[in-house]
N, C-alpha and C positions, 0 to 999 in steps of 0.2 A: 229769683230762682226759688221754687217752692221746695218743701221737704220731699215731696214725691219725686221731683225731677232729680234731686240730689241722690235719692236712695235707689232709684230704679231706672236703669238705662232704657227700659222698654216703655216708659211712660209716654203717653201721646205727645206729639210735638204741638205746641200752641201756635196758632196762626192768627194773623190780623184779619180785618174785615174783607180783605181781597184775597185771602188764602195764602199769603206769604208767611213762611216759617219765621217765628220770632226768636231772635237771639236771646236765650234765657239770662245772659249776663246783663245786658243793657235794657231789655224789655221792649225792643222794637225790631221790626224786620229790616234786614239789610238788603240792598239791591245792587244793581250793576254799577252804580256810581259810588255810593257810600258802602263799600264792601267790608270795611274793618275800621279799627281805630286809626289806622294810617290815613285813610281818606277823611276821617273826621278831623284829624290834625291838619290836613291840607285845606279842608273847608275853613277851619279856624284861621289859618295863615292868610287865605284869600280874603276872608272877612276883615281881618286886621288891615290888609292892604287897601281894601275898599274904604274903610273908615278913615284911614290916614289920608287917602287922596281927597276925600270930601273935606276933611279939616284943613288940609293945605289950600284947597281952592276956596272954601267958604268960611273958615274959621271954626273954633271949637264949639261955638254956640249953635252950629248947624246940625249937631247930633244930640238926640235925646236918648237916654239909656232906659230901656224898658225890660231889663233883665231882673229888676228888683235888687241889683247889687250896685251900690253907688261907687265903691272902690276909690275913694280918696286916699291920700296918704297924710294923715293929720299930725305929723310931727311939728314941733315948734322950732324956730330958729336956734334957740339955745340947746336943743336936743342934738344937733348935728355933731358937735365936738365933744359931747358928753354921753348921753344915753345911746347914741348910735355908734359910738366907738366900740369895736368888737371885743376888746379884751377887758376893759373896766366897766363899760356901759351896763351890761346885764346885772352886775352886782349893785350898781347905783340905784336901779329902779325895781329890783326883784320884789322887795316887800310891798312897795307901792302897787305894783302890778298884781301881786297875789291878793292884796286886800280888796282892790276894786273888782277883780274878777270873782272872788268869793262872794262879795256882796251882790254882784250882778246876777249870779247863778244861784243865789240863796243857799250858799254853803255854810259850813260849820267852822268854829274855831279850830285852828290846826290843819284845815284842809290845804292841799297843795294846788299849784297852778303850773301849767306848761303851755307854751305856744308852739304851734306847728305851722309849716308853710301853707297848709290847706287843712280844712276840716277833714277832708278825705284822708290826708296823711295821718292825722290823729286817730282816725277810726282804724285804718290799716295797722298802725303801730300798736294800738291797744289790743286788737285781736291777736296780733303776733305775740305780744307780751303776756297776755292774760288768758288766752283760750286753754292753755294747759294740755294741749293735745286732744281735747275732748270736743264734742259737737258744740257749735254756737247756735243759740236760739235767737232769731230775730222776729220780734213781734211788731207788726205794722198795722196802721189803720185799715179797716175793712175796705176791700176793693183796690188797695194800692200795694206798693212793693218797697223793698229796702233800696237805699241808695246803692249804686254800683260799687262803691268802696267797701260795702259790707260783703258783697259777693266776692269781689276780687281779694279783699283782705283774708277771707276764709280760705280761698283757694291758695293764696301765698303761704298761709300758715298750715296748709295741708290738713285742714279739719273740715268736717261735715257742717254745712249750713242748713239749718232747719228754719225756713221762713214760714211763719204762720200768721195769717190775718187775724185781727183782734176778735172777729166774730166766729172764729173756729176754736177748736179745743187746744189752745196753747199750753194748758196745764199738763197735758199728756206728754209734752216734749221736753219739759224742764229737767226731769230726774237726773240724767247723767251729763248735763251741761255744766261747764265751769264758768261760762260767760253768757249773759243774756243781754241783748241789745234791744232797747225799746225806742222806736221812732215815734215821737209825739206828734210831729208835723212833717209831712213829706214834702219833697220839692214841688209836688202838684198841690200842696197846701191842704191835703186831707189831714184831719186832726183826730187824735186819740183823746177820748174823754179822760180828765185827770183821775177820776175814780178808778177807771179801768187800768190806767198806768200804775196807780198805787197797788192795785190787786196783783198785777204781774210782778212788781217789785217785791211785795211781801211773800208771794209764793216762791219766787226765785231765792230769796234769802233763806226761807225755811229749808230749801233744798241745798243750801250751801253755795249758791252761785253768786258771782259778782254781777252787778247790773250797771250798764252804761246807757245813759239817755242820749240819743242823737237829737240834739236840740238846736240844730243849725238855724232853723226858723223859730222853733217853738219857745226858746228861752225868752223871747220878747212878744211874739205873736199871741201866745196863750195868756200871759198876765195882762198885757196892755189892751188887747182887743176882746178878750173873753173872760177877764177877771179870774184867771187861773192862778195857781201857786207858782212861785219861782221853781226852777228846775230841781235843785237838790232838796227843796222842802218836800218833794214827793217821796223822798226816802232812798233814792238810788245812791250807789257808791261813787259814781262818776257821771259827769255831764259835759258835753262838748257843744260849743256853739260857733257860729261863723261871724267874723268881725265886719262883714260887709253886707249883711242881710237884715231885713225887717227892722229898719230904724238905726242900725249901726252904719257908719259912713265908710268904713274901710280901715285898714287894708284887707286884701284877701289873706286870711289867716284863720286858723282854728284855735280856740282857747279851751283847754281841758281843765276842769276843776273837780276836786274830790279827795278821797282818802289819800293822804300824802304818799304812802308807800306805793299805792297803785299808780298814782300820777307819775312818780319817779320811775317806775318800771316802764310805763308807756313812753316817757320822755327818753329814757336810755335806749329803748328799741328804736325810736325815731332817729336818734343820733347815729345809731348803727346804719340805718338805711339812708341817712342824709335827708331826712324829712323834717328836721327841727327848724324853727324859725330863727334866723340870725338876728343879731342885736337891733338893726334898724326896723325890721318887721315887728319884733316884739315891742319896741318902743312906740311904734305907731298904733299897735293894738292897745297899749296902755292909754294913749291919748283918745282913742276912739271910745273906749269904755268910759273914760272920765267925762266925755262930753255927750254921752247918750242922753237924748231927750225923748221921752215917750210921745211927746206931741208930734215929733217928726213922723213917727210910725202912723199915728192917727191921720196925719195929713196925707201920707202915701196911700193909706187904705181908702180914704175918701176920694182921692183922685182916681184910684183904681175902680171904685164902684161907679163913679160917673162914666168912666170909659166903658165899663162892662155893660151898663145900661144902654149906652149908645150903640155899641157893637151888636148887642142882642137885638135891638130894634132893627138894625140893618140886615143881619144874617139869620135871625130867628132864635127863639129861646131853646129850641131843640138842638141847636148847633153850638151855641155859646154857653159855656158853663162859668158861673161866677165863683171866684175864690175871694178870700179876704183881701187880696192885694190887686185884683184886676181880673179881666176876662181870660178864659182859656178855651182853645178849640183843639180838640183831639186831631192828631195827624191823619187818622182815617177820614174824619169829617172834612178836613181841608182837601184831601185828594178827591173825595166824592164831589165836593163843590166845583173843583177844577174840571173834573170829567163832565159834569153837567153843563158847565159853561162852554166846554169844547165840543159838546154833542158827540162824544165818543164813549165807547165802553171800556172797561178795564182791560179787556183782551187786546185793545189797540195800543197799549203802552207797555213799556218795560220797567219804568220807574216805580218805586214803592213810596208809601206815605212819608217816610223820613226824608226822602229826596224832594218831595213836593214842598214840605215845610222849610227845608234848607233853601230851596229856590225862592220861596216866598220871603224868607228872612233876608236873603241877599238883595232882592229888589227893594224891599222896604228900607234897607240901609242905603243902598246906592241912590235911589230916586227920591227918598223922603227923609233920610237921616234918622230913621227909627231903628235903633240897635237892639237886637233880641238875642236870646240864647241860641236861636236857630243859626246864627252866624258865629257867635262868640262863645258858645258852650264848649267845655272841654270834652274829650272823648268819653262817651258813656252818659252824657247829659240827656235829659228827656228831650223829645223831639216834637212835642205838641207846640202849638203857637200859644205862648203865654206872654201877655202884655201887662207887666207889673211896673208902672212908672215910678222912677225915683223922683225926688222932690221937684226938680226943675225940668223934668223930661217933657211934659206936655207943652209947657211954654216954649221950649226949644224948637218944637216941630209944628207949632201953629195951633195947638189946642186939640180938644177931643174930636171935633168934627173932621179936622185934618187927618187924624190918625185913622178914623173909620173910613174916610174916602181913600186913604192910601192903601189900606187893606183891600178894599174893593178894586181899586185900580190894578194892584199887583196880581190879584187873583186872575183878572182878565188877561194880563200879559202872560202869565204862566199857561193859561188855557190855550193860548195861541201857539205854544211851543212844546206842550207836554208830550206830544207824540214823537218829538225829535230828540232822541236820547243824547245825541252829540251837543245839541244846543243847551239842553238841561245840564249836561256835564260841564260845559264851558261856563255857564252861569254860576254853578255851585262851586267849582274848583278854580276857575280862572286859569292862570298860567300853570297851576299845579295839576291840571287835567291830564 
């Protein structure tokens, strides 16, 4: 959601490549099947059922995870009766967790640490705790947008959100803001230059604002793959990262590090909302941080580049975009390819691009064991096709050529039913249709 759409109800409605109005909260157009977060939740439940059925029939090695999120639960046997115990456990490992998290994010002596049940929860809680009733400025890499949690968190806190791409005049919006959020790497893996991030941080501090870095991916992707600085070495007050992205193995959790008083305020607000991570999750976050190996991220990136090159050769460089962790195809491009294969015009269909990629994701999972965000993303997740293989994903589904052939096969199958709204609905939502 841009500053202009926040400030003026008369601002023009953004549309996708097919003229469908874009929901400003999630950044994509909704259609007759995926009408709201409710249908997104139904799609997720159906995707989970499809994955479970495949595992029951063929075993756990029949699925490869291409979301970029490994989501292991790396607690040790000795943690179960100690660190995972709800009453005493958090006190046993609190300093150990703080120390490893501060080191991971490049923090300072005396910095605090808190763990949330999701990175999104940490962002929402921080906005609620620290916005101070004033506008929130979100600075994002050029051509991209904030995570939906920034938009929703600002709405829940009842404060104005000013989202400004890094190539626009973000300086003009800092003045009366109490909280500035800088997204260093988006979920589409658009990246903000470190020098520009530092410039935003310094300008915000001069204006008396608090700065939070959304480092869900960036905390490792920038230093490991691009030689950048660790998050808090950039000078921000707070940084949050995700425990199951970009080289961390899981669990799904968000780790916030920074000025101890600010971290405590965010943690307290999260506890009010029920967003804090309970003892077992935080214990697993500790083990994940302890066993982080930059080499694993390098391996994931190499596998992603190999897959991107192969998919680009199949679909064309103008369709496939390469990210640090693998190929991406915009949802509009996916639907355009499907329409071309079906030999029909956009006027002949009711579905929108997010429904085309949801259908593609469901077939990739059911027929080929390729699990993507298109079936397993939470409501509000991006809807482009993003293939970011975790460490053993390619081996689980037969290798690079098997993935490329699977995408091609599934696009053809969707082309055969794209004009049949009911068939598309059943494919995407299953028993929840």
